[in-house]
Backbone as CSV, one residue per row, in Angstrom:
resi,resn,N_x,N_y,N_z,CA_x,CA_y,CA_z,C_x,C_y,C_z
1,UNK,0.809,-1.149,0.007,-0.007,0.001,-0.016,0.863,1.245,0.006
2,UNK,0.471,2.250,-0.737,1.270,3.426,-0.744,0.901,4.268,0.449
3,UNK,1.693,5.312,0.789,1.548,6.056,1.995,0.227,6.806,2.002
4,UNK,-0.306,7.319,0.905,-1.567,8.063,0.957,-2.727,7.101,1.337
5,UNK,-2.721,5.939,0.828,-3.811,4.950,1.154,-3.777,4.640,2.658
6,UNK,-2.578,4.448,3.222,-2.460,4.197,4.656,-2.910,5.341,5.421
7,UNK,-2.488,6.577,5.018,-2.921,7.725,5.714,-4.439,7.881,5.733
8,UNK,-5.057,7.829,4.554,-6.515,7.975,4.513,-7.242,6.832,5.197
9,UNK,-6.735,5.675,5.188,-7.421,4.564,5.919,-7.329,4.814,7.433
10,UNK,-6.156,5.301,7.900,-5.989,5.661,9.289,-6.879,6.809,9.753
11,UNK,-6.970,7.811,8.874,-7.813,9.009,9.129,-9.290,8.569,9.179
12,UNK,-9.719,7.708,8.343,-11.073,7.231,8.325,-11.398,6.470,9.632
13,UNK,-10.522,5.578,10.068,-10.676,4.864,11.334,-10.712,5.849,12.507
14,UNK,-9.753,6.802,12.511,-9.769,7.768,13.596,-11.100,8.625,13.670
15,UNK,-11.619,8.992,12.569,-12.847,9.749,12.458,-14.035,8.911,12.956
16,UNK,-14.030,7.611,12.588,-15.141,6.702,13.032,-15.036,6.536,14.575
17,UNK,-13.919,6.338,15.095,-13.719,6.172,16.496,-14.171,7.445,17.311
18,UNK,-13.743,8.595,16.783,-14.094,9.830,17.365,-15.668,10.114,17.399
19,UNK,-16.272,9.733,16.252,-17.715,9.905,16.109,-18.416,8.976,17.063
20,UNK,-17.984,7.661,17.212,-18.638,6.766,18.127,-18.521,7.211,19.571
21,UNK,-17.379,7.838,19.946,-17.211,8.365,21.221,-18.155,9.377,21.624
22,UNK,-18.575,10.210,20.669,-19.569,11.286,20.949,-20.965,10.707,21.110
23,UNK,-21.215,9.544,20.627,-22.549,8.914,20.641,-22.714,8.018,21.864
24,UNK,-21.789,7.855,22.729,-21.908,6.853,23.768,-22.281,7.316,25.112
25,UNK,-22.380,8.612,25.339,-22.690,9.113,26.658,-23.298,10.513,26.612
26,UNK,-23.875,10.904,27.673,-24.442,12.329,27.839,-23.167,13.230,27.694
27,UNK,-23.272,14.126,26.676,-22.108,14.954,26.444,-22.407,16.426,26.573
28,UNK,-23.622,16.816,26.824,-24.003,18.215,26.869,-23.635,18.891,28.184
29,UNK,-23.915,20.134,28.345,-23.524,20.966,29.414,-24.217,20.582,30.738
30,UNK,-25.288,19.798,30.650,-26.015,19.417,31.894,-25.699,17.981,32.360
31,UNK,-24.715,17.368,31.653,-24.336,15.930,31.908,-23.979,15.652,33.372
32,UNK,-23.158,16.518,33.893,-22.699,16.302,35.294,-23.861,16.301,36.276
33,UNK,-24.806,17.235,36.113,-25.942,17.341,37.008,-26.854,16.150,36.763
34,UNK,-27.096,15.714,35.614,-27.938,14.553,35.370,-27.326,13.327,36.002
35,UNK,-25.996,13.190,35.837,-25.348,11.978,36.444,-25.367,12.052,37.970
36,UNK,-25.141,13.255,38.526,-25.127,13.361,40.001,-26.485,13.026,40.550
37,UNK,-27.576,13.489,39.952,-28.919,13.165,40.426,-29.276,11.696,40.202
38,UNK,-28.819,11.155,39.084,-29.074,9.727,38.809,-28.411,8.827,39.863
39,UNK,-27.117,9.181,40.150,-26.397,8.493,41.194,-27.138,8.482,42.505
40,UNK,-27.610,9.590,42.886,-28.316,9.770,44.144,-29.660,9.000,44.119
41,UNK,-30.365,9.049,43.033,-31.548,8.312,42.869,-31.342,6.785,43.055
42,UNK,-30.310,6.277,42.466,-29.982,4.882,42.552,-29.577,4.546,44.043
43,UNK,-28.857,5.415,44.673,-28.474,5.189,46.066,-29.731,5.078,46.894
44,UNK,-30.659,6.024,46.780,-31.852,5.974,47.575,-32.780,4.737,47.192
45,UNK,-32.752,4.442,45.886,-33.477,3.268,45.419,-32.988,2.011,45.975
46,UNK,-31.694,1.881,46.118,-31.139,0.648,46.799,-31.536,0.588,48.256
47,UNK,-31.460,1.788,48.912,-31.938,1.821,50.331,-33.420,1.530,50.480
48,UNK,-34.185,1.976,49.462,-35.606,1.597,49.455,-35.822,0.102,49.442
49,UNK,-35.092,-0.596,48.503,-35.225,-2.022,48.422,-34.712,-2.757,49.678
50,UNK,-33.819,-2.135,50.356,-33.185,-2.771,51.522,-33.845,-2.335,52.860
51,UNK,-35.036,-1.734,52.723,-35.708,-1.214,53.927,-36.217,-2.324,54.893
52,UNK,-36.204,-3.540,54.458,-36.602,-4.653,55.244,-37.972,-4.663,55.841
53,UNK,-38.953,-4.199,55.100,-40.349,-4.217,55.506,-40.760,-2.978,56.354
54,UNK,-39.819,-2.057,56.584,-40.144,-0.860,57.317,-40.743,0.102,56.246
55,UNK,-42.035,0.147,56.168,-42.745,0.943,55.132,-42.442,2.430,55.250
56,UNK,-42.230,2.902,56.492,-41.895,4.369,56.594,-40.514,4.656,55.931
57,UNK,-39.552,3.853,56.155,-38.295,4.031,55.478,-38.368,3.790,54.015
58,UNK,-39.127,2.752,53.617,-39.368,2.443,52.218,-39.888,3.672,51.501
59,UNK,-40.970,4.305,52.035,-41.604,5.465,51.416,-40.678,6.657,51.371
60,UNK,-39.934,6.829,52.414,-38.969,7.981,52.518,-37.936,7.871,51.360
61,UNK,-37.336,6.664,51.197,-36.336,6.468,50.160,-36.980,6.434,48.799
62,UNK,-38.162,5.921,48.730,-38.832,5.954,47.373,-39.091,7.315,46.914
63,UNK,-39.526,8.191,47.811,-39.774,9.632,47.435,-38.463,10.322,47.062
64,UNK,-37.401,10.084,47.781,-36.178,10.656,47.441,-35.663,10.121,46.006
65,UNK,-35.949,8.833,45.771,-35.591,8.246,44.463,-36.252,9.006,43.385
66,UNK,-37.549,9.208,43.530,-38.363,9.885,42.544,-37.864,11.284,42.339
67,UNK,-37.604,12.019,43.431,-37.216,13.447,43.332,-35.900,13.540,42.563
68,UNK,-34.893,12.715,42.900,-33.606,12.790,42.193,-33.689,12.287,40.711
69,UNK,-34.500,11.249,40.512,-34.707,10.794,39.126,-35.313,11.816,38.262
70,UNK,-36.346,12.519,38.811,-36.952,13.593,38.059,-36.036,14.702,37.733
71,UNK,-35.144,15.055,38.671,-34.124,16.067,38.478,-33.143,15.633,37.345
72,UNK,-32.731,14.425,37.416,-31.824,13.860,36.426,-32.447,13.913,35.014
73,UNK,-33.774,13.582,34.926,-34.417,13.689,33.651,-34.493,15.110,33.154
74,UNK,-34.774,16.012,34.054,-34.811,17.467,33.711,-33.512,17.930,33.045
75,UNK,-32.415,17.568,33.670,-31.085,17.937,33.085,-30.800,17.113,31.783
76,UNK,-31.165,15.901,31.749,-30.971,15.105,30.497,-31.784,15.673,29.353
77,UNK,-33.038,16.131,29.635,-33.879,16.654,28.537,-33.219,17.986,28.005
78,UNK,-32.641,18.792,28.868,-31.980,19.982,28.447,-30.793,19.569,27.545
79,UNK,-30.060,18.557,27.908,-28.986,18.067,27.048,-29.447,17.556,25.734
80,UNK,-30.532,16.827,25.827,-31.062,16.199,24.580,-31.499,17.303,23.587
81,UNK,-32.033,18.356,24.087,-32.454,19.442,23.159,-31.257,20.024,22.434
82,UNK,-30.092,19.979,23.049,-28.935,20.532,22.435,-28.078,19.522,21.615
83,UNK,-28.059,18.207,22.067,-27.206,17.277,21.463,-27.922,16.252,20.579
84,UNK,-29.149,16.006,20.804,-29.950,14.961,20.137,-29.298,13.590,20.175
85,UNK,-28.529,13.387,21.250,-27.846,12.129,21.496,-28.824,11.058,21.851
86,UNK,-28.837,9.997,21.103,-29.828,8.881,21.317,-29.661,8.201,22.706
87,UNK,-28.408,8.185,23.188,-28.190,7.560,24.521,-28.906,8.410,25.576
88,UNK,-28.846,9.709,25.442,-29.608,10.598,26.346,-31.101,10.295,26.303
89,UNK,-31.598,10.088,25.133,-33.055,9.795,24.924,-33.418,8.478,25.611
90,UNK,-32.526,7.466,25.466,-32.706,6.147,26.163,-32.714,6.340,27.650
91,UNK,-31.729,7.142,28.142,-31.728,7.471,29.596,-33.058,7.992,30.025
92,UNK,-33.556,9.022,29.311,-34.800,9.618,29.682,-35.955,8.668,29.664
93,UNK,-36.081,7.840,28.627,-37.206,6.935,28.515,-37.238,5.876,29.638
94,UNK,-36.009,5.283,29.893,-35.954,4.319,30.980,-36.186,4.903,32.343
95,UNK,-35.659,6.114,32.498,-35.804,6.738,33.807,-37.257,7.153,34.095
96,UNK,-37.893,7.613,33.048,-39.380,7.971,33.232,-40.178,6.764,33.531
97,UNK,-39.886,5.647,32.907,-40.616,4.406,33.176,-40.309,3.957,34.659
98,UNK,-39.062,4.104,35.075,-38.736,3.736,36.415,-39.448,4.664,37.448
99,UNK,-39.528,5.859,37.123,-40.265,6.833,38.023,-41.720,6.429,38.183
100,UNK,-42.358,6.018,37.095,-43.757,5.624,37.160,-43.912,4.441,38.152
101,UNK,-42.979,3.440,38.021,-43.106,2.248,38.949,-42.829,2.656,40.381
102,UNK,-41.794,3.456,40.602,-41.542,3.846,42.007,-42.695,4.673,42.555
103,UNK,-43.315,5.504,41.781,-44.457,6.267,42.298,-45.593,5.246,42.617
104,UNK,-45.790,4.275,41.807,-46.781,3.235,42.162,-46.427,2.485,43.406
105,UNK,-45.159,2.263,43.590,-44.731,1.560,44.832,-45.053,2.397,46.053
106,UNK,-44.851,3.713,45.929,-45.199,4.595,47.040,-46.622,4.487,47.374
107,UNK,-47.476,4.578,46.322,-48.965,4.495,46.476,-49.332,3.185,47.151
108,UNK,-48.761,2.106,46.699,-49.019,0.766,47.304,-48.606,0.657,48.729
109,UNK,-47.439,1.239,48.997,-46.933,1.214,50.388,-47.828,2.052,51.328
110,UNK,-48.300,3.228,50.808,-49.124,4.011,51.633,-50.465,3.406,51.862
111,UNK,-50.945,2.512,50.960,-52.156,1.814,51.136,-51.942,0.474,51.861
112,UNK,-50.707,0.235,52.327,-50.343,-0.907,53.153,-50.464,-2.247,52.317
113,UNK,-49.920,-2.175,51.181,-49.749,-3.426,50.320,-48.258,-3.561,50.011
114,UNK,-47.540,-4.040,51.028,-46.006,-4.124,50.962,-45.560,-5.014,49.817
115,UNK,-46.243,-6.150,49.520,-45.734,-6.983,48.451,-45.848,-6.293,47.100
116,UNK,-46.973,-5.699,46.854,-47.125,-4.967,45.565,-46.184,-3.778,45.479
117,UNK,-45.989,-3.099,46.654,-44.988,-1.999,46.663,-43.641,-2.469,46.262
118,UNK,-43.213,-3.612,46.830,-41.881,-4.102,46.583,-41.766,-4.529,45.108
119,UNK,-42.822,-5.085,44.564,-42.817,-5.494,43.127,-42.559,-4.284,42.265
120,UNK,-43.278,-3.209,42.477,-43.148,-2.035,41.645,-41.790,-1.353,41.950
121,UNK,-41.321,-1.378,43.171,-40.032,-0.790,43.424,-38.922,-1.496,42.688
122,UNK,-38.960,-2.872,42.655,-37.986,-3.598,41.923,-38.032,-3.321,40.431
123,UNK,-39.251,-3.312,39.947,-39.458,-2.996,38.502,-38.893,-1.595,38.147
124,UNK,-39.181,-0.619,39.066,-38.736,0.736,38.877,-37.195,0.811,38.870
125,UNK,-36.588,0.129,39.805,-35.072,0.138,39.918,-34.493,-0.529,38.661
126,UNK,-35.161,-1.565,38.166,-34.654,-2.164,36.938,-34.488,-1.206,35.785
127,UNK,-35.574,-0.294,35.653,-35.552,0.719,34.590,-34.564,1.751,34.870
128,UNK,-34.479,2.179,36.142,-33.579,3.243,36.529,-32.110,2.771,36.238
129,UNK,-31.801,1.572,36.587,-30.398,1.057,36.332,-30.186,0.876,34.831
130,UNK,-31.141,0.475,34.087,-30.986,0.311,32.657,-30.768,1.702,32.016
131,UNK,-31.523,2.677,32.457,-31.310,4.041,32.006,-29.930,4.534,32.307
132,UNK,-29.427,4.236,33.489,-28.139,4.766,33.927,-27.000,4.277,32.984
133,UNK,-27.194,3.141,32.372,-26.154,2.593,31.452,-25.963,3.533,30.307
134,UNK,-26.899,4.340,29.994,-26.828,5.305,28.858,-26.228,6.592,29.197
135,UNK,-25.851,6.794,30.476,-25.216,8.068,30.832,-23.715,7.993,30.494
């Protein structure tokens, strides 16, 4: 191969790698805030699941999970408007689905249905964790 073919082949590979890197994570100006709130939502979500039948603690952590997940979505939506990054959109979609389940878990816990509450909490955390993979 002559030098120009090697150069252009290398340049093409470099451009492809650089482009893929921009598509793999939240890259906008609100990324740090989205990640910070998502981290905190997951921390409270894990504490919610580990509450050991204490519905008061379960509800407290579930509400904190929802609050931080909603904040993470707010920041991710601002990024998506600027970047149109599909990973950000996936994060938003999964996180919103997770929020719905955790809100249902809160409702079930407040009505004293701990088994149903735990079911929705687990489902919600599954979505939150799946969304987090896209940050």
